[in-house]
C-alpha positions in Angstrom: 281.4 93.4 -15.3 280.0 96.5 -16.9 276.7 98.6 -16.3 273.6 98.1 -19.0 272.2 101.3 -20.3 269.2 102.6 -17.8 266.4 105.2 -17.8 264.7 106.5 -15.0 260.8 106.7 -14.7 258.8 107.9 -11.8 255.6 106.3 -11.0 253.0 108.6 -11.7 249.2 108.3 -9.1 247.2 107.6 -12.0 249.3 104.3 -13.1 248.0 102.4 -9.6 245.4 100.2 -9.7 242.9 100.3 -6.5 245.8 98.4 -4.3 247.4 101.5 -4.5 250.3 99.8 -6.5 251.2 100.0 -10.2 249.3 98.5 -12.1 250.8 95.4 -14.4 250.1 96.7 -17.7 251.8 99.6 -16.8 255.2 97.4 -16.5 254.6 96.5 -19.7 254.8 101.1 -20.9 257.8 101.0 -18.5 259.9 98.4 -20.7 258.4 100.4 -23.6 259.9 103.4 -22.7 263.5 101.7 -22.0 263.5 99.8 -25.5 262.5 103.4 -27.7 264.8 105.4 -25.4 267.6 102.9 -25.1 267.1 102.6 -29.1 267.6 106.0 -29.9 270.5 106.3 -26.9 272.2 103.9 -28.9 272.1 105.8 -32.2 268.7 103.9 -33.5 265.2 105.2 -33.5 261.8 103.8 -34.5 261.4 106.9 -36.8 264.8 105.5 -39.0 264.1 101.8 -39.2 260.3 103.0 -40.0 262.2 104.8 -42.9 264.3 102.3 -43.8 261.3 100.1 -45.0 261.4 98.4 -41.5 260.3 98.6 -37.6 260.8 96.6 -34.7 257.4 94.3 -33.3 257.0 93.1 -29.9 256.4 89.5 -30.5 255.5 88.9 -26.5 256.5 89.6 -23.4 257.4 87.7 -19.5 257.1 89.6 -16.4 258.2 88.2 -13.0 257.2 90.8 -10.4 259.4 91.1 -7.4 258.7 94.2 -5.4 255.6 96.9 -5.6 255.9 100.4 -6.9 254.1 102.7 -5.5 253.2 106.4 -6.3 256.4 108.4 -6.5 258.7 105.6 -6.5 261.6 105.9 -9.2 262.9 103.3 -11.0 265.7 102.7 -13.0 265.2 100.5 -15.9 267.4 98.5 -17.9 267.4 97.7 -21.6 269.6 94.9 -23.0 269.4 93.2 -26.3 270.8 89.7 -27.2 270.6 88.6 -31.1 271.0 85.1 -31.5 271.0 83.2 -35.2 267.2 83.2 -35.9 264.7 86.2 -36.9 263.8 87.0 -33.5 266.1 88.4 -30.7 265.4 89.4 -26.7 265.2 92.8 -25.0 265.6 92.5 -21.0 264.8 94.7 -18.5 265.3 94.9 -15.0 263.3 97.7 -13.0 265.3 98.8 -9.9 264.2 100.7 -7.3 266.7 103.8 -5.5 267.0 101.6 -2.7 268.7 98.7 -5.3 265.5 96.5 -4.8 264.6 95.2 -8.4 260.7 95.4 -8.8 259.8 93.8 -12.1 262.4 91.3 -14.6 260.7 91.8 -18.1 262.1 89.7 -21.4 260.3 90.3 -24.5 260.9 89.4 -27.8 261.0 91.4 -30.8 261.8 90.7 -34.7 261.8 93.8 -37.2 259.7 93.4 -39.8 260.0 94.5 -43.6 257.2 96.5 -43.9 256.2 95.9 -47.2 256.5 91.9 -47.4 255.0 92.1 -43.6 257.6 89.4 -42.7 260.2 89.2 -40.2 263.8 90.1 -41.7 266.1 87.5 -41.8 268.8 89.3 -39.5 267.3 91.9 -37.3 270.7 92.8 -35.9 272.0 93.4 -39.3 268.7 95.5 -40.1 269.2 97.3 -36.8 272.6 98.0 -37.3 272.2 99.7 -40.7 269.7 102.5 -38.6 272.9 103.1 -36.4 272.2 100.6 -33.5 275.5 100.6 -31.7 274.8 97.5 -28.8 277.9 98.6 -26.8 276.2 101.1 -25.6 272.4 99.5 -24.5 275.1 96.2 -23.0 277.3 97.7 -21.2 
C-alpha cells in the first residue's frame, strides 16, 4: 500500500484553547492547509481553477478527535481525494503526530462551483484534472 501525500504543521501557542490544546476550529484550518498545499503539489491550485471560471467549495466537514495536540507538537496531515460519479467528492485528511499517534481524522465533502452559473459542475474530477490535478500525487 502506498503512502498518501502529506504536509507538516507545527502547533503554535495562539492556536490553543483554555485547556491548553488545539482549539477545535484550528483543526479545520489545518485541513485547509493540507487541501491547498496538496492541490498545488498535485499540479492544480485555487488560482488556476478560479481563472478557468471554477472554484472548489467546501460543502461539509466532519472531524473525529483522537488525541490532543499541544503547543510545539508537529503533525503530519494527509490529503486524499475520492471522486465518485456525482457533483461532489471527498477529501480525507489524517492528522498524525510524529510519534505515529493519530490526533484527528477530517473528512470533507467538496464540489467545484461554476463561478458564473453559481452551481456545482457536473464532473468535478474533470474540472480539477483540466487545471492540472494529478490524483496519483495525493493518493500515493
